[in-house]
N, CA, C, O and CB atoms as a CASP TS submission, in Angstrom:
PFRMAT TS
TARGET T0000
AUTHOR 0000-0000-0000
METHOD Language model
MODEL 1
PARENT N/A
ATOM      1  N   MET     1       8.268 341.162 227.078  1.00  0.00           N
ATOM      2  CA  MET     1       8.307 342.451 227.697  1.00  0.00           C
ATOM      3  C   MET     1       8.329 342.252 229.204  1.00  0.00           C
ATOM      4  O   MET     1       7.665 341.360 229.731  1.00  0.00           O
ATOM      5  CB  MET     1       7.113 343.317 227.256  1.00  0.00           C
ATOM      6  N   VAL     2       9.081 343.074 229.880  1.00  0.00           N
ATOM      7  CA  VAL     2       9.153 343.089 231.328  1.00  0.00           C
ATOM      8  C   VAL     2       8.842 344.505 231.789  1.00  0.00           C
ATOM      9  O   VAL     2       9.316 345.471 231.191  1.00  0.00           O
ATOM     10  CB  VAL     2      10.552 342.614 231.839  1.00  0.00           C
ATOM     11  N   ALA     3       8.063 344.632 232.828  1.00  0.00           N
ATOM     12  CA  ALA     3       7.733 345.953 233.365  1.00  0.00           C
ATOM     13  C   ALA     3       7.963 345.943 234.864  1.00  0.00           C
ATOM     14  O   ALA     3       7.833 344.909 235.521  1.00  0.00           O
ATOM     15  CB  ALA     3       6.264 346.349 233.035  1.00  0.00           C
ATOM     16  N   GLY     4       8.304 347.099 235.392  1.00  0.00           N
ATOM     17  CA  GLY     4       8.496 347.156 236.829  1.00  0.00           C
ATOM     18  C   GLY     4       8.872 348.539 237.309  1.00  0.00           C
ATOM     19  O   GLY     4       9.103 349.458 236.524  1.00  0.00           O
ATOM     20  N   VAL     5       8.927 348.657 238.608  1.00  0.00           N
ATOM     21  CA  VAL     5       9.315 349.902 239.258  1.00  0.00           C
ATOM     22  C   VAL     5      10.777 349.788 239.646  1.00  0.00           C
ATOM     23  O   VAL     5      11.196 348.783 240.220  1.00  0.00           O
ATOM     24  CB  VAL     5       8.420 350.205 240.504  1.00  0.00           C
ATOM     25  N   ILE     6      11.553 350.816 239.334  1.00  0.00           N
ATOM     26  CA  ILE     6      12.966 350.841 239.706  1.00  0.00           C
ATOM     27  C   ILE     6      13.214 352.074 240.568  1.00  0.00           C
ATOM     28  O   ILE     6      12.445 353.035 240.542  1.00  0.00           O
ATOM     29  CB  ILE     6      13.889 350.845 238.440  1.00  0.00           C
ATOM     30  N   GLY     7      14.277 352.027 241.312  1.00  0.00           N
ATOM     31  CA  GLY     7      14.653 353.155 242.160  1.00  0.00           C
ATOM     32  C   GLY     7      14.329 352.898 243.621  1.00  0.00           C
ATOM     33  O   GLY     7      13.484 352.065 243.951  1.00  0.00           O
ATOM     34  N   THR     8      15.009 353.623 244.482  1.00  0.00           N
ATOM     35  CA  THR     8      14.747 353.495 245.911  1.00  0.00           C
ATOM     36  C   THR     8      14.257 354.809 246.513  1.00  0.00           C
ATOM     37  O   THR     8      13.416 354.804 247.412  1.00  0.00           O
ATOM     38  CB  THR     8      16.003 353.028 246.634  1.00  0.00           C
ATOM     39  N   ARG     9      14.772 355.919 246.028  1.00  0.00           N
ATOM     40  CA  ARG     9      14.325 357.226 246.525  1.00  0.00           C
ATOM     41  C   ARG     9      13.237 357.811 245.641  1.00  0.00           C
ATOM     42  O   ARG     9      12.207 358.281 246.125  1.00  0.00           O
ATOM     43  CB  ARG     9      15.502 358.198 246.608  1.00  0.00           C
ATOM     44  N   LYS    10      13.474 357.776 244.370  1.00  0.00           N
ATOM     45  CA  LYS    10      12.493 358.272 243.401  1.00  0.00           C
ATOM     46  C   LYS    10      12.066 357.073 242.552  1.00  0.00           C
ATOM     47  O   LYS    10      12.845 356.571 241.742  1.00  0.00           O
ATOM     48  CB  LYS    10      13.090 359.446 242.500  1.00  0.00           C
ATOM     49  N   LEU    11      10.842 356.624 242.739  1.00  0.00           N
ATOM     50  CA  LEU    11      10.368 355.448 242.008  1.00  0.00           C
ATOM     51  C   LEU    11      10.048 355.814 240.573  1.00  0.00           C
ATOM     52  O   LEU    11       9.535 356.897 240.288  1.00  0.00           O
ATOM     53  CB  LEU    11       9.134 354.842 242.688  1.00  0.00           C
ATOM     54  N   PHE    12      10.358 354.896 239.679  1.00  0.00           N
ATOM     55  CA  PHE    12      10.173 355.113 238.262  1.00  0.00           C
ATOM     56  C   PHE    12       9.673 353.805 237.635  1.00  0.00           C
ATOM     57  O   PHE    12      10.295 352.756 237.798  1.00  0.00           O
ATOM     58  CB  PHE    12      11.499 355.597 237.591  1.00  0.00           C
ATOM     59  N   TYR    13       8.569 353.874 236.931  1.00  0.00           N
ATOM     60  CA  TYR    13       8.016 352.695 236.253  1.00  0.00           C
ATOM     61  C   TYR    13       8.562 352.659 234.838  1.00  0.00           C
ATOM     62  O   TYR    13       8.573 353.683 234.154  1.00  0.00           O
ATOM     63  CB  TYR    13       6.449 352.716 236.246  1.00  0.00           C
ATOM     64  N   ASP    14       9.013 351.501 234.390  1.00  0.00           N
ATOM     65  CA  ASP    14       9.590 351.389 233.054  1.00  0.00           C
ATOM     66  C   ASP    14       9.276 350.017 232.475  1.00  0.00           C
ATOM     67  O   ASP    14       8.893 349.095 233.196  1.00  0.00           O
ATOM     68  CB  ASP    14      11.117 351.628 233.088  1.00  0.00           C
ATOM     69  N   VAL    15       9.444 349.900 231.168  1.00  0.00           N
ATOM     70  CA  VAL    15       9.269 348.627 230.467  1.00  0.00           C
ATOM     71  C   VAL    15      10.515 348.348 229.634  1.00  0.00           C
ATOM     72  O   VAL    15      11.163 349.269 229.136  1.00  0.00           O
ATOM     73  CB  VAL    15       7.992 348.647 229.567  1.00  0.00           C
ATOM     74  N   TRP    16      10.840 347.059 229.490  1.00  0.00           N
ATOM     75  CA  TRP    16      12.015 346.641 228.739  1.00  0.00           C
ATOM     76  C   TRP    16      11.659 345.441 227.874  1.00  0.00           C
ATOM     77  O   TRP    16      10.650 344.772 228.097  1.00  0.00           O
ATOM     78  CB  TRP    16      13.190 346.305 229.688  1.00  0.00           C
ATOM     79  N   GLY    17      12.490 345.187 226.903  1.00  0.00           N
ATOM     80  CA  GLY    17      12.363 343.962 226.128  1.00  0.00           C
ATOM     81  C   GLY    17      12.294 344.203 224.630  1.00  0.00           C
ATOM     82  O   GLY    17      12.216 345.336 224.156  1.00  0.00           O
ATOM     83  N   ASP    18      12.325 343.098 223.908  1.00  0.00           N
ATOM     84  CA  ASP    18      12.324 343.142 222.454  1.00  0.00           C
ATOM     85  C   ASP    18      11.066 343.807 221.900  1.00  0.00           C
ATOM     86  O   ASP    18      11.139 344.547 220.919  1.00  0.00           O
ATOM     87  CB  ASP    18      12.453 341.741 221.895  1.00  0.00           C
ATOM     88  N   THR    19       9.921 343.552 222.517  1.00  0.00           N
ATOM     89  CA  THR    19       8.670 344.149 222.060  1.00  0.00           C
ATOM     90  C   THR    19       8.735 345.669 222.147  1.00  0.00           C
ATOM     91  O   THR    19       8.296 346.365 221.231  1.00  0.00           O
ATOM     92  CB  THR    19       7.489 343.620 222.883  1.00  0.00           C
ATOM     93  N   VAL    20       9.275 346.180 223.235  1.00  0.00           N
ATOM     94  CA  VAL    20       9.399 347.626 223.431  1.00  0.00           C
ATOM     95  C   VAL    20      10.365 348.212 222.402  1.00  0.00           C
ATOM     96  O   VAL    20      10.091 349.264 221.825  1.00  0.00           O
ATOM     97  CB  VAL    20       9.882 347.946 224.871  1.00  0.00           C
ATOM     98  N   ASN    21      11.485 347.543 222.172  1.00  0.00           N
ATOM     99  CA  ASN    21      12.463 348.018 221.185  1.00  0.00           C
ATOM    100  C   ASN    21      11.858 348.032 219.782  1.00  0.00           C
ATOM    101  O   ASN    21      12.053 348.987 219.030  1.00  0.00           O
ATOM    102  CB  ASN    21      13.725 347.131 221.208  1.00  0.00           C
ATOM    103  N   THR    22      11.122 346.973 219.430  1.00  0.00           N
ATOM    104  CA  THR    22      10.488 346.908 218.113  1.00  0.00           C
ATOM    105  C   THR    22       9.487 348.045 217.948  1.00  0.00           C
ATOM    106  O   THR    22       9.458 348.699 216.906  1.00  0.00           O
ATOM    107  CB  THR    22       9.790 345.550 217.912  1.00  0.00           C
ATOM    108  N   ALA    23       8.670 348.285 218.965  1.00  0.00           N
ATOM    109  CA  ALA    23       7.678 349.362 218.901  1.00  0.00           C
ATOM    110  C   ALA    23       8.352 350.722 218.717  1.00  0.00           C
ATOM    111  O   ALA    23       7.881 351.547 217.935  1.00  0.00           O
ATOM    112  CB  ALA    23       6.814 349.369 220.174  1.00  0.00           C
ATOM    113  N   ALA    24       9.439 350.955 219.428  1.00  0.00           N
ATOM    114  CA  ALA    24      10.157 352.231 219.310  1.00  0.00           C
ATOM    115  C   ALA    24      10.735 352.405 217.912  1.00  0.00           C
ATOM    116  O   ALA    24      10.704 353.502 217.354  1.00  0.00           O
ATOM    117  CB  ALA    24      11.279 352.315 220.354  1.00  0.00           C
ATOM    118  N   ARG    25      11.253 351.338 217.357  1.00  0.00           N
ATOM    119  CA  ARG    25      11.836 351.416 216.014  1.00  0.00           C
ATOM    120  C   ARG    25      10.758 351.571 214.954  1.00  0.00           C
ATOM    121  O   ARG    25      10.955 352.266 213.957  1.00  0.00           O
ATOM    122  CB  ARG    25      12.676 350.172 215.723  1.00  0.00           C
ATOM    123  N   MET    26       9.612 350.921 215.169  1.00  0.00           N
ATOM    124  CA  MET    26       8.477 351.099 214.245  1.00  0.00           C
ATOM    125  C   MET    26       7.975 352.538 214.304  1.00  0.00           C
ATOM    126  O   MET    26       7.607 353.113 213.280  1.00  0.00           O
ATOM    127  CB  MET    26       7.322 350.113 214.587  1.00  0.00           C
ATOM    128  N   GLU    27       7.960 353.117 215.500  1.00  0.00           N
ATOM    129  CA  GLU    27       7.484 354.487 215.659  1.00  0.00           C
ATOM    130  C   GLU    27       8.322 355.458 214.829  1.00  0.00           C
ATOM    131  O   GLU    27       7.795 356.408 214.252  1.00  0.00           O
ATOM    132  CB  GLU    27       7.512 354.893 217.136  1.00  0.00           C
ATOM    133  N   SER    28       9.623 355.213 214.775  1.00  0.00           N
ATOM    134  CA  SER    28      10.494 356.098 213.999  1.00  0.00           C
ATOM    135  C   SER    28      10.230 355.974 212.498  1.00  0.00           C
ATOM    136  O   SER    28      10.615 356.857 211.732  1.00  0.00           O
ATOM    137  CB  SER    28      11.962 355.787 214.297  1.00  0.00           C
ATOM    138  N   GLN    29       9.582 354.896 212.069  1.00  0.00           N
ATOM    139  CA  GLN    29       9.238 354.687 210.661  1.00  0.00           C
ATOM    140  C   GLN    29       7.791 355.091 210.361  1.00  0.00           C
ATOM    141  O   GLN    29       7.350 355.010 209.215  1.00  0.00           O
ATOM    142  CB  GLN    29       9.457 353.224 210.282  1.00  0.00           C
ATOM    143  N   GLY    30       7.059 355.523 211.381  1.00  0.00           N
ATOM    144  CA  GLY    30       5.639 355.820 211.219  1.00  0.00           C
ATOM    145  C   GLY    30       5.378 357.197 210.642  1.00  0.00           C
ATOM    146  O   GLY    30       6.303 357.946 210.328  1.00  0.00           O
ATOM    147  N   ARG    31       4.099 357.515 210.509  1.00  0.00           N
ATOM    148  CA  ARG    31       3.654 358.818 210.013  1.00  0.00           C
ATOM    149  C   ARG    31       2.711 359.444 211.022  1.00  0.00           C
ATOM    150  O   ARG    31       1.923 358.747 211.662  1.00  0.00           O
ATOM    151  CB  ARG    31       2.964 358.685 208.632  1.00  0.00           C
ATOM    152  N   ALA    32       2.789 360.747 211.164  1.00  0.00           N
ATOM    153  CA  ALA    32       1.955 361.475 212.126  1.00  0.00           C
ATOM    154  C   ALA    32       0.476 361.225 211.850  1.00  0.00           C
ATOM    155  O   ALA    32       0.034 361.254 210.702  1.00  0.00           O
ATOM    156  CB  ALA    32       2.258 362.988 212.073  1.00  0.00           C
ATOM    157  N   GLY    33      -0.276 360.982 212.911  1.00  0.00           N
ATOM    158  CA  GLY    33      -1.721 360.809 212.801  1.00  0.00           C
ATOM    159  C   GLY    33      -2.167 359.433 212.356  1.00  0.00           C
ATOM    160  O   GLY    33      -3.361 359.211 212.155  1.00  0.00           O
ATOM    161  N   LYS    34      -1.232 358.497 212.194  1.00  0.00           N
ATOM    162  CA  LYS    34      -1.578 357.145 211.753  1.00  0.00           C
ATOM    163  C   LYS    34      -1.112 356.128 212.783  1.00  0.00           C
ATOM    164  O   LYS    34      -0.095 356.319 213.451  1.00  0.00           O
ATOM    165  CB  LYS    34      -0.954 356.838 210.374  1.00  0.00           C
ATOM    166  N   ILE    35      -1.874 355.040 212.902  1.00  0.00           N
ATOM    167  CA  ILE    35      -1.518 353.951 213.802  1.00  0.00           C
ATOM    168  C   ILE    35      -0.984 352.808 212.951  1.00  0.00           C
ATOM    169  O   ILE    35      -1.680 352.284 212.082  1.00  0.00           O
ATOM    170  CB  ILE    35      -2.745 353.493 214.672  1.00  0.00           C
ATOM    171  N   GLN    36       0.252 352.435 213.213  1.00  0.00           N
ATOM    172  CA  GLN    36       0.932 351.401 212.441  1.00  0.00           C
ATOM    173  C   GLN    36       0.988 350.122 213.268  1.00  0.00           C
ATOM    174  O   GLN    36       1.323 350.160 214.452  1.00  0.00           O
ATOM    175  CB  GLN    36       2.361 351.859 212.028  1.00  0.00           C
ATOM    176  N   VAL    37       0.663 348.993 212.651  1.00  0.00           N
ATOM    177  CA  VAL    37       0.680 347.717 213.363  1.00  0.00           C
ATOM    178  C   VAL    37       1.418 346.667 212.535  1.00  0.00           C
ATOM    179  O   VAL    37       1.561 346.789 211.319  1.00  0.00           O
ATOM    180  CB  VAL    37      -0.760 347.246 213.676  1.00  0.00           C
ATOM    181  N   THR    38       1.877 345.638 213.233  1.00  0.00           N
ATOM    182  CA  THR    38       2.535 344.516 212.564  1.00  0.00           C
ATOM    183  C   THR    38       1.484 343.562 211.999  1.00  0.00           C
ATOM    184  O   THR    38       0.292 343.689 212.280  1.00  0.00           O
ATOM    185  CB  THR    38       3.479 343.768 213.543  1.00  0.00           C
ATOM    186  N   GLU    39       1.942 342.627 211.213  1.00  0.00           N
ATOM    187  CA  GLU    39       1.045 341.610 210.669  1.00  0.00           C
ATOM    188  C   GLU    39       0.440 340.761 211.791  1.00  0.00           C
ATOM    189  O   GLU    39      -0.731 340.388 211.728  1.00  0.00           O
ATOM    190  CB  GLU    39       1.797 340.713 209.668  1.00  0.00           C
ATOM    191  N   ASP    40       1.243 340.457 212.819  1.00  0.00           N
ATOM    192  CA  ASP    40       0.720 339.693 213.965  1.00  0.00           C
ATOM    193  C   ASP    40      -0.400 340.448 214.675  1.00  0.00           C
ATOM    194  O   ASP    40      -1.408 339.851 215.051  1.00  0.00           O
ATOM    195  CB  ASP    40       1.848 339.382 214.962  1.00  0.00           C
ATOM    196  N   ALA    41      -0.230 341.761 214.860  1.00  0.00           N
ATOM    197  CA  ALA    41      -1.279 342.566 215.500  1.00  0.00           C
ATOM    198  C   ALA    41      -2.532 342.587 214.639  1.00  0.00           C
ATOM    199  O   ALA    41      -3.646 342.514 215.158  1.00  0.00           O
ATOM    200  CB  ALA    41      -0.784 344.006 215.754  1.00  0.00           C
ATOM    201  N   LYS    42      -2.360 342.686 213.338  1.00  0.00           N
ATOM    202  CA  LYS    42      -3.499 342.673 212.407  1.00  0.00           C
ATOM    203  C   LYS    42      -4.272 341.364 212.538  1.00  0.00           C
ATOM    204  O   LYS    42      -5.502 341.366 212.597  1.00  0.00           O
ATOM    205  CB  LYS    42      -3.017 342.866 210.944  1.00  0.00           C
ATOM    206  N   ILE    43      -3.555 340.261 212.583  1.00  0.00           N
ATOM    207  CA  ILE    43      -4.199 338.948 212.709  1.00  0.00           C
ATOM    208  C   ILE    43      -4.926 338.847 214.046  1.00  0.00           C
ATOM    209  O   ILE    43      -6.048 338.344 214.107  1.00  0.00           O
ATOM    210  CB  ILE    43      -3.157 337.809 212.576  1.00  0.00           C
ATOM    211  N   THR    44      -4.293 339.322 215.114  1.00  0.00           N
ATOM    212  CA  THR    44      -4.908 339.271 216.437  1.00  0.00           C
ATOM    213  C   THR    44      -6.186 340.110 216.505  1.00  0.00           C
ATOM    214  O   THR    44      -7.178 339.680 217.093  1.00  0.00           O
ATOM    215  CB  THR    44      -3.917 339.750 217.490  1.00  0.00           C
ATOM    216  N   LEU    45      -6.165 341.294 215.913  1.00  0.00           N
ATOM    217  CA  LEU    45      -7.346 342.163 215.913  1.00  0.00           C
ATOM    218  C   LEU    45      -8.457 341.616 215.022  1.00  0.00           C
ATOM    219  O   LEU    45      -9.638 341.867 215.263  1.00  0.00           O
ATOM    220  CB  LEU    45      -6.965 343.565 215.455  1.00  0.00           C
ATOM    221  N   GLY    46      -8.074 340.874 214.003  1.00  0.00           N
ATOM    222  CA  GLY    46      -9.036 340.180 213.154  1.00  0.00           C
ATOM    223  C   GLY    46      -9.938 341.077 212.338  1.00  0.00           C
ATOM    224  O   GLY    46      -9.580 342.201 211.987  1.00  0.00           O
ATOM    225  N   SER    47     -11.116 340.557 212.043  1.00  0.00           N
ATOM    226  CA  SER    47     -12.027 341.236 211.122  1.00  0.00           C
ATOM    227  C   SER    47     -12.847 342.336 211.789  1.00  0.00           C
ATOM    228  O   SER    47     -13.715 342.924 211.143  1.00  0.00           O
ATOM    229  CB  SER    47     -12.955 340.232 210.497  1.00  0.00           C
ATOM    230  N   SER    48     -12.598 342.624 213.045  1.00  0.00           N
ATOM    231  CA  SER    48     -13.308 343.711 213.729  1.00  0.00           C
ATOM    232  C   SER    48     -12.789 345.085 213.309  1.00  0.00           C
ATOM    233  O   SER    48     -13.426 346.101 213.587  1.00  0.00           O
ATOM    234  CB  SER    48     -13.179 343.552 215.242  1.00  0.00           C
ATOM    235  N   TYR    49     -11.639 345.120 212.643  1.00  0.00           N
ATOM    236  CA  TYR    49     -11.017 346.374 212.239  1.00  0.00           C
ATOM    237  C   TYR    49     -10.654 346.324 210.765  1.00  0.00           C
ATOM    238  O   TYR    49     -10.548 345.253 210.168  1.00  0.00           O
ATOM    239  CB  TYR    49      -9.771 346.663 213.090  1.00  0.00           C
ATOM    240  N   THR    50     -10.467 347.497 210.197  1.00  0.00           N
ATOM    241  CA  THR    50     -10.008 347.585 208.807  1.00  0.00           C
ATOM    242  C   THR    50      -8.577 348.115 208.802  1.00  0.00           C
ATOM    243  O   THR    50      -8.181 348.894 209.670  1.00  0.00           O
ATOM    244  CB  THR    50     -10.951 348.506 207.951  1.00  0.00           C
ATOM    245  N   PHE    51      -7.818 347.677 207.810  1.00  0.00           N
ATOM    246  CA  PHE    51      -6.409 348.015 207.715  1.00  0.00           C
ATOM    247  C   PHE    51      -6.065 348.436 206.301  1.00  0.00           C
ATOM    248  O   PHE    51      -6.723 348.040 205.340  1.00  0.00           O
ATOM    249  CB  PHE    51      -5.539 346.837 208.148  1.00  0.00           C
ATOM    250  N   GLN    52      -5.032 349.240 206.190  1.00  0.00           N
ATOM    251  CA  GLN    52      -4.464 349.616 204.900  1.00  0.00           C
ATOM    252  C   GLN    52      -3.047 349.057 204.850  1.00  0.00           C
ATOM    253  O   GLN    52      -2.219 349.407 205.691  1.00  0.00           O
ATOM    254  CB  GLN    52      -4.476 351.182 204.690  1.00  0.00           C
ATOM    255  N   PRO    53      -2.757 348.201 203.887  1.00  0.00           N
ATOM    256  CA  PRO    53      -1.392 347.660 203.796  1.00  0.00           C
ATOM    257  C   PRO    53      -0.371 348.775 203.583  1.00  0.00           C
ATOM    258  O   PRO    53      -0.588 349.685 202.783  1.00  0.00           O
ATOM    259  CB  PRO    53      -1.294 346.634 202.651  1.00  0.00           C
ATOM    260  N   ARG    54       0.712 348.694 204.289  1.00  0.00           N
ATOM    261  CA  ARG    54       1.801 349.658 204.116  1.00  0.00           C
ATOM    262  C   ARG    54       2.939 349.047 203.316  1.00  0.00           C
ATOM    263  O   ARG    54       3.703 349.765 202.671  1.00  0.00           O
ATOM    264  CB  ARG    54       2.316 350.145 205.477  1.00  0.00           C
ATOM    265  N   GLY    55       3.055 347.731 203.355  1.00  0.00           N
ATOM    266  CA  GLY    55       4.105 347.042 202.619  1.00  0.00           C
ATOM    267  C   GLY    55       5.223 346.598 203.536  1.00  0.00           C
ATOM    268  O   GLY    55       5.109 346.657 204.760  1.00  0.00           O
ATOM    269  N   LEU    56       6.307 346.152 202.922  1.00  0.00           N
ATOM    270  CA  LEU    56       7.485 345.732 203.681  1.00  0.00           C
ATOM    271  C   LEU    56       8.317 346.961 204.014  1.00  0.00           C
ATOM    272  O   LEU    56       8.763 347.685 203.124  1.00  0.00           O
ATOM    273  CB  LEU    56       8.329 344.690 202.884  1.00  0.00           C
ATOM    274  N   ILE    57       8.519 347.184 205.299  1.00  0.00           N
ATOM    275  CA  ILE    57       9.300 348.319 205.763  1.00  0.00           C
ATOM    276  C   ILE    57      10.507 347.768 206.515  1.00  0.00           C
ATOM    277  O   ILE    57      10.373 346.877 207.354  1.00  0.00           O
ATOM    278  CB  ILE    57       8.445 349.278 206.670  1.00  0.00           C
ATOM    279  N   ASN    58      11.688 348.306 206.208  1.00  0.00           N
ATOM    280  CA  ASN    58      12.901 347.859 206.878  1.00  0.00           C
ATOM    281  C   ASN    58      12.964 348.506 208.259  1.00  0.00           C
ATOM    282  O   ASN    58      13.165 349.715 208.374  1.00  0.00           O
ATOM    283  CB  ASN    58      14.168 348.207 206.039  1.00  0.00           C
ATOM    284  N   VAL    59      12.793 347.705 209.297  1.00  0.00           N
ATOM    285  CA  VAL    59      12.821 348.178 210.677  1.00  0.00           C
ATOM    286  C   VAL    59      14.189 347.837 211.255  1.00  0.00           C
ATOM    287  O   VAL    59      14.606 346.679 211.247  1.00  0.00           O
ATOM    288  CB  VAL    59      11.664 347.539 211.530  1.00  0.00           C
ATOM    289  N   LYS    60      14.885 348.859 211.757  1.00  0.00           N
ATOM    290  CA  LYS    60      16.243 348.687 212.269  1.00  0.00           C
ATOM    291  C   LYS    60      16.302 347.550 213.289  1.00  0.00           C
ATOM    292  O   LYS    60      15.520 347.509 214.240  1.00  0.00           O
ATOM    293  CB  LYS    60      16.745 349.993 212.903  1.00  0.00           C
ATOM    294  N   GLY    61      17.236 346.634 213.076  1.00  0.00           N
ATOM    295  CA  GLY    61      17.425 345.521 213.996  1.00  0.00           C
ATOM    296  C   GLY    61      16.464 344.364 213.775  1.00  0.00           C
ATOM    297  O   GLY    61      16.626 343.307 214.385  1.00  0.00           O
ATOM    298  N   LYS    62      15.463 344.543 212.913  1.00  0.00           N
ATOM    299  CA  LYS    62      14.459 343.509 212.651  1.00  0.00           C
ATOM    300  C   LYS    62      14.453 343.088 211.190  1.00  0.00           C
ATOM    301  O   LYS    62      14.046 341.974 210.858  1.00  0.00           O
ATOM    302  CB  LYS    62      13.076 344.005 213.048  1.00  0.00           C
ATOM    303  N   GLY    63      14.904 343.978 210.323  1.00  0.00           N
ATOM    304  CA  GLY    63      14.848 343.700 208.887  1.00  0.00           C
ATOM    305  C   GLY    63      13.481 344.061 208.341  1.00  0.00           C
ATOM    306  O   GLY    63      12.735 344.810 208.971  1.00  0.00           O
ATOM    307  N   PRO    64      13.147 343.530 207.167  1.00  0.00           N
ATOM    308  CA  PRO    64      11.853 343.863 206.553  1.00  0.00           C
ATOM    309  C   PRO    64      10.684 343.287 207.361  1.00  0.00           C
ATOM    310  O   PRO    64      10.670 342.103 207.699  1.00  0.00           O
ATOM    311  CB  PRO    64      11.799 343.335 205.107  1.00  0.00           C
ATOM    312  N   MET    65       9.715 344.138 207.661  1.00  0.00           N
ATOM    313  CA  MET    65       8.505 343.715 208.364  1.00  0.00           C
ATOM    314  C   MET    65       7.293 344.190 207.561  1.00  0.00           C
ATOM    315  O   MET    65       7.270 345.312 207.055  1.00  0.00           O
ATOM    316  CB  MET    65       8.469 344.281 209.831  1.00  0.00           C
ATOM    317  N   ARG    66       6.288 343.318 207.452  1.00  0.00           N
ATOM    318  CA  ARG    66       5.048 343.683 206.770  1.00  0.00           C
ATOM    319  C   ARG    66       4.198 344.487 207.753  1.00  0.00           C
ATOM    320  O   ARG    66       3.764 343.966 208.780  1.00  0.00           O
ATOM    321  CB  ARG    66       4.274 342.407 206.250  1.00  0.00           C
ATOM    322  N   LEU    67       3.964 345.760 207.429  1.00  0.00           N
ATOM    323  CA  LEU    67       3.236 346.652 208.329  1.00  0.00           C
ATOM    324  C   LEU    67       1.936 347.129 207.697  1.00  0.00           C
ATOM    325  O   LEU    67       1.772 347.118 206.477  1.00  0.00           O
ATOM    326  CB  LEU    67       4.104 347.851 208.707  1.00  0.00           C
ATOM    327  N   PHE    68       1.020 347.546 208.561  1.00  0.00           N
ATOM    328  CA  PHE    68      -0.303 348.006 208.143  1.00  0.00           C
ATOM    329  C   PHE    68      -0.680 349.245 208.937  1.00  0.00           C
ATOM    330  O   PHE    68      -0.217 349.436 210.062  1.00  0.00           O
ATOM    331  CB  PHE    68      -1.366 346.892 208.330  1.00  0.00           C
ATOM    332  N   TYR    69      -1.523 350.087 208.346  1.00  0.00           N
ATOM    333  CA  TYR    69      -2.133 351.187 209.087  1.00  0.00           C
ATOM    334  C   TYR    69      -3.506 350.723 209.558  1.00  0.00           C
ATOM    335  O   TYR    69      -4.285 350.159 208.790  1.00  0.00           O
ATOM    336  CB  TYR    69      -2.240 352.487 208.208  1.00  0.00           C
ATOM    337  N   LEU    70      -3.786 350.969 210.825  1.00  0.00           N
ATOM    338  CA  LEU    70      -5.105 350.683 211.381  1.00  0.00           C
ATOM    339  C   LEU    70      -6.024 351.826 210.957  1.00  0.00           C
ATOM    340  O   LEU    70      -5.767 352.985 211.281  1.00  0.00           O
ATOM    341  CB  LEU    70      -5.058 350.526 212.958  1.00  0.00           C
ATOM    342  N   LYS    71      -7.092 351.502 210.235  1.00  0.00           N
ATOM    343  CA  LYS    71      -8.001 352.525 209.725  1.00  0.00           C
ATOM    344  C   LYS    71      -9.174 352.766 210.659  1.00  0.00           C
ATOM    345  O   LYS    71      -9.647 353.898 210.767  1.00  0.00           O
ATOM    346  CB  LYS    71      -8.512 352.133 208.358  1.00  0.00           C
ATOM    347  N   GLY    72      -9.653 351.737 211.334  1.00  0.00           N
ATOM    348  CA  GLY    72     -10.768 351.908 212.254  1.00  0.00           C
ATOM    349  C   GLY    72     -11.544 350.628 212.438  1.00  0.00           C
ATOM    350  O   GLY    72     -11.192 349.583 211.892  1.00  0.00           O
ATOM    351  N   ARG    73     -12.614 350.726 213.223  1.00  0.00           N
ATOM    352  CA  ARG    73     -13.487 349.576 213.453  1.00  0.00           C
ATOM    353  C   ARG    73     -14.348 349.323 212.222  1.00  0.00           C
ATOM    354  O   ARG    73     -14.730 350.249 211.506  1.00  0.00           O
ATOM    355  CB  ARG    73     -14.376 349.801 214.697  1.00  0.00           C
ATOM    356  N   CYS    74     -14.642 348.055 211.995  1.00  0.00           N
ATOM    357  CA  CYS    74     -15.593 347.706 210.942  1.00  0.00           C
ATOM    358  C   CYS    74     -16.984 348.075 211.409  1.00  0.00           C
ATOM    359  O   CYS    74     -17.323 347.897 212.578  1.00  0.00           O
ATOM    360  CB  CYS    74     -15.513 346.196 210.581  1.00  0.00           C
ATOM    361  N   SER    75     -17.780 348.585 210.505  1.00  0.00           N
ATOM    362  CA  SER    75     -19.164 348.897 210.890  1.00  0.00           C
ATOM    363  C   SER    75     -19.989 347.623 210.792  1.00  0.00           C
ATOM    364  O   SER    75     -19.917 346.892 209.804  1.00  0.00           O
ATOM    365  CB  SER    75     -19.770 350.027 209.983  1.00  0.00           C
ATOM    366  N   ARG    76     -20.764 347.373 211.821  1.00  0.00           N
ATOM    367  CA  ARG    76     -21.638 346.193 211.870  1.00  0.00           C
ATOM    368  C   ARG    76     -23.057 346.631 211.599  1.00  0.00           C
ATOM    369  O   ARG    76     -23.496 347.677 212.077  1.00  0.00           O
ATOM    370  CB  ARG    76     -21.540 345.465 213.243  1.00  0.00           C
ATOM    371  N   ARG    77     -23.772 345.834 210.835  1.00  0.00           N
ATOM    372  CA  ARG    77     -25.173 346.167 210.535  1.00  0.00           C
ATOM    373  C   ARG    77     -26.100 345.296 211.296  1.00  0.00           C
ATOM    374  O   ARG    77     -27.317 345.431 211.171  1.00  0.00           O
ATOM    375  CB  ARG    77     -25.463 346.043 209.062  1.00  0.00           C
TER
END
């Protein structure tokens, strides 16, 4: 991902790259009120959160991706 300010008269902050494109395409496959994450994001977040498997979803330009819904933080006792 690359981020930066473009323009000379009217400045505009924007982001570009494969990560941004993937996120936009995943968003079009998502459901209102739910947070959808990739398997890599699930692994990175680890056991501090709970997830609901969504299955393999065909994401335009990426093919089948294993996606999950983020359910919330794990409760610690």
